[in-house]
C-alpha positions, 0 to 999 in steps of 0.5 A: 352111354345109352342112346337110340338108333344113332348106332346105325351110322355104321352102314355097309358100303356107306362107311363114310357116314362113320366120320368118327372112325376116319382119320385120327379120332381123338383119344387123349385130351391134349391141348398144345400151342397155347402161347398167349397166356404168358402175359401175367402182367396184363390188366384184368378185363371183362370179356363177352364172347363174340358171335359171328354171323358168317353162318346160319343156324343148325336147326335140330327141329323135327330131326328124325331117323326113318328106316327099317331097323334090320337094314344096314343103311338107315336114313337120318333126316335133319329136314329144316336146314338151310344149305349153308351150315356151320359144321367145322371149326379148328384150334391150330396150335404149335404141335396139334390141330384140333378139329370139331365138326358136325355130320349131317343127313342124307337125301329126302327121297331116300327117306321117303322110299324107306319109310314106305318100305317099312310100312309095307313090310309091317302093315302098321298104321300111323297110330300108337304103334311107335315112332322112330328114334330121332337123331340130331347128328354127331359132333366129332373130335379129331386131331392131327399133328400140326407138321402134318397139316396136309393130312388135315386139309385132305381130310377136310376136303374128303369130307367136304366139311368146308363146303356149304353142301354135302357130298352125298357119297358121304351120307349114304346115297346109293346113286353112282353118279352123285357129285360133290356140292362144292360151294366153298368159294367165299366160305368161312371157317372159324379157327383159333390158335396161332396157326389160324394166322400162320396157315390162313393162306394155305387154307385159302389156296388148298380149300378156297376158304377164308379163316376167321380168327376167334379170340382164344380166351373167348373160345376156351370159356365157351368150350368149357361152359358147354362141356360142363353143362352138357356132358355128364361126368365131364369133370374129374379129380385126380389124387394119388393116381386115382380119378373120381368123376364129379357130376356138377349141376349146371344150375350151380356151375357158375361162378368158377375159376378156369386156369389155363396153363399154356406157356404162361398161365391165365386165371379166368373168373367165369360168371356165366355164358359169355361173362368172364374176366381174366383176374390173374395169371403168372409167367411161370407156366408150361413154357418155364418148365420146358425152357428150364428143362431144356437148358438143364437136361438137354431134352429135345421135346416137351414129351421127353421132359415129361417122361423123364419126370416119371423116373425122377426122385426130387429128394436128391435135389429138393430140400425137404422139411425133414432135411432141416429138422433132422428127419422130423415133421414140423408138426406145430405148423402142420408140415410133414417131413416130406414137404418141400421146403425149398425147390432145388434147395440141396443144390446150394449146400452140395458140392456138385455140378449140373452133370452130377445130377440125374436129368430125371430128378431135375425134371421132376423137381421142376415139375413139382416146383411149377405145379405147386406154385400154380396150384397155390396161386389158383387157390388164392384167387379162388379164395379172393373171389369166393369161388368153390370150383377150380378147373385146370386145362391147357397143354401143360396138363395133357393127361399127365398123371403126376402134373395133375397130382401135384396141382391137386396136392397143392390146392388140397394143401393150401385150402386145408382140404376144403377145395379140390382141383378139377380137370376136364375129359375133353380139355384138349378141345376147349378151343376148337369147340369154343370156335365152333360155338362162335358161329352165330347160331350153332344149335348147341346152346339149348342141348341138355345133358340127357340129349348127348350120348358119347360113343367110342368107335375104333379110330386110327393108330396112335401111340403116346399122343402121336399119330401113326398111319393114314386115315381109315377111310372105310370099314374095309381099311379099318378091318385091314388095319386091325388085322395087322395091329390089334390082337384079341381075346387073352392075347391082348396083354401083349401087342403084336410085333408089328405094333409099336410098344404099348399099343392096343390099336384103339384110336390113340389108346396108349397102354401104359404099363402097370406091371413094373414098367415105366408109366408113359407121360400121357398114361392118364390121358382120357379118351374122347369119343364122338358126341351123338346129339339126340334131341328126343332123349328125355329124362324118365319123368317118374324118377323120384329124384333125377339129380341123385339117380345112378343107374349102375348097381355095380361100380367097376372102380371097386376092387376086383370088379373090372377084372372079374367082368373083364374075364366073364365078357372075354369068355363069352366072346367066342360064342358071341362071335359065332352067333354074330357071324351065323346071323349074317349067313356065315359068309367070308365077309361076316367071318372077317368082320366077326374077327375084327369085332373080337379084336376091337372089343378086346382092345376096349377091354385092354384099355379099360384094364390099364385105365379104368377111367379112360371112357369116363365113369363106367359101370357094368351097364356101360361095359355091356353097352360098349359091347353092343356098340362094338357089334353094331360098329362092325355091322352086326345088326342083330346077332341073335335074330334067328335064335329069337325067332325060333324061341318066339315060335316055340313059346307061342305054340304053348301059350294057349295052354298056359292061358287056359291054365291061368284062367282056371285059377282063383284070382290070388293063385293066378297072381302068384303063378303069374309072378312065378312065371315071370321069374321062371321065364327070365332064366332065358338069357344068352348073356349068362354063361350059366344059362347058355350051358342050360340051353344045351341040356334041353328045349326051351319049354323043358327048361321053362317047366323045370324053372317053374317047378323049382319056384319056391317061396320065400324068394331071396328078395320077396315082397310079393305079399305087399304087391298082392295087397296093393293089387287085390286088397286085404278085405272085402273092398278091392283097391282101385286098379292102376291107371297105366302100367309100364312093363320094361320087358327083357328077353325074347322067347319064353321070357316075353311070351310066357312071362310078361305077356300073361302078366300084361294080360292080367293087368288089362283084365283089371282095367289097367292100360299097359305099355310094353317098353322094349329096346329100340335096337337089338342087344343079345336076345332081348326083344325089341319094339320092332318085334313085339307087335308081331308077337302080340298079334300072334298071341291075340289070335288065342285071347280076346283080352289081348286082341281087344287091347291090341286093337285099342292100342293100334297094334293090329291094323285090321281089327277083327269084328268077331270075338274068338267064340264068333260073337260080334263086339264093339270094342272099348277095351283098355289099350295095350301099347308098345313103345321103344325105350330109346336104347340098344343095351341089355340095361337101361339108363333112365336119364336117357329114354325116348320122348315117346316113352317119357310122354306115356310115362306121365300118366303111369302109376306102376312101373315093372322092371324085369330082368337082370339088365334092367332090374339088377345091373341097373335100377335096383336102387332106383326110386320112383314117384309111382309104385314099382315092381322089380323082377329078376332071376339072378343068373350070376353067382358073383352078382347073387352074392354081392347084391342079395347075399344069395346064390345063382338062380335066386329070385328077386321080387322087390316091390316099392310103393309110390313115394 
């Protein structure tokens, strides 16, 4: 979930830039109204996707965000656009309208103004200091109920999505005289689904646009291909109620079988982009289930029929193998007693009428009969064409747990466990996304998985896939709605009286009961966020194997993990809210936003407790980043700003004495003291409850000295001797120094000033280039790349080594001509540089780092990861092509026991040589 400064779209007074929170942001992958798949007798035919030339290219080249990271209204630039951009497509089904749109940039003059402001404030040069993160834009997934199509039209009009220009009021312009640029005349919107014909005249009348109908099968395949190649862990299996996400190498994706279950069923063999063939199908599909179900149970809707199945017992109406063989298995041919021998078979022999059977049992029997047969036919077609993967979609699936389970069981049963049914998180939006991609040059083809970041902002009220309430037009409306409908903290297990039963208040986030109640039909539906396109994110080039790399050390799907961290984060929530409100001056507005943040984050936690897979594959790092994203959503830019400044000043005051102490030591003693200093200083972490308690018992310097005095080897993980051998050697001949070291730094204050800076200084002394890698955005009390140059400049006033290196690295604008002792120098020092890492989280996913970091990493031969977030929560088991040193103090008892079989405040010094 990591990514650079795209989180800054939440700008005070310009909330329309946050289109993901306006109107009904999608939360469950429902896809309805696909009524064309029932022609099971149609001849297979080869197809290739049609590319319309009605819109020009969305150009992502030289996209950039420019601005002050402390501002709430940042500047996002996509400079190379024509005036007419394909940024809207729809899938209009019988029940739902699915809409995909792309949000764009603001005025160039605003960008230039802010760019100059930043340079003036910092006094930085255009050298190696840093470059701002690049933002390509945001791909939004929204849905409306089809019978509320007027709301959809109003939403499109309010965002000017149908126009070739963009209403500047929606993109951060501060001009009160800004007017919409409405060039909708003769504009064309791509759409698929039956409603593309039905509502064409309405779109022309209300918006002045023409609807260009795209083939549904073309769109389904194009949408599926994009998602499977571009979204990490898009696919998942669903067996006995448990989801497991599957990472598919996009180079090994094709061929596969796409089974779309609408009214009928189409089975499509996909061989590549634009290369597919409908190879089979069946007329027994979703329409069959609904039709027979309506006749037999008198249900009025598809959802009602599905809900009935949750309470059903098919054994009362289906004939099982055990019914034939006296309760015994038919083990000779591998059939268990519980296997269905004949759907509805007991109705033959029992003297009962239709009214004697429970509608719930009939619904479940129907569901299993149809799902099992679809699963079997799908497997046989995969076998026929030698396909290894089967993906299922269509409105029949719609996140329904029992449906996915029965299809999965059928595929597993008939393949004897050699094949698995797979489903897609964004399944409901395949058609709309495919229609978006049918524009001739849509700009998405060349995106890689590491360039997409999914966010989960608060949306509009949903329950059970239904939409309740008007669009949320701005932050104030969002907060007002949340104050009415969303509870916080330990109250979240029960919704407030004004909320519909089972509502968390998160955009469409239904809370299925897992405590003895009835599971809703859509309880297994997964949430769909906003896809942020960040073209400058790259894979860290020093990973030993990027394909097998998994950043998360803690998997929240493990028993008890989510519950534990849920409790930890909620206990920390009041203190975090206090800090956030104080950082904004404690105003009434800040207090109100702080309360809304608490409600929002609590709702996220409630959703995850009920459905751990709701947001995709989640590790502890993702959970911690979700909290930071939520803070930024409610415009808390840096909750610990004043605390960080105070701790930095206190630490810098004692740095000169520490450097003098270090310089008086032998080389070997100094190296050990430096590593001890890093570990001791890493105790300062406002994300740790134990450390927060320590802050109330002494000053920062007192705590640091206490921590250093308690440093005793051996540490819990102690590879210092191996690291020392690489640095100093074991004989008279010294080893060559590293060429370049990347130091991933953690907290502000003593951690960076008294821990990592002295270590960086030692590496510089040995002739190693040093790059300090820090967060792009604030997170807790972590130091940022924006703050580091000022700290380095202050430290350089007391140290020639740091000063010369900072000058060489472009961190000091006015190079000093005299050394501290007054002598003239011609500096040729190795450089000390600062680079942002591309994220705003306490942890880091090295599959998504800034391009600037990736470029500097190519010449590095030493990586040092410091702190719990970067070296324990993530990357503890990561392997690198170069030497790696991981340093951290464990500030959580559970983490200490689980990862190092130790106790709180144990230390980790893990050294892994190249290879």
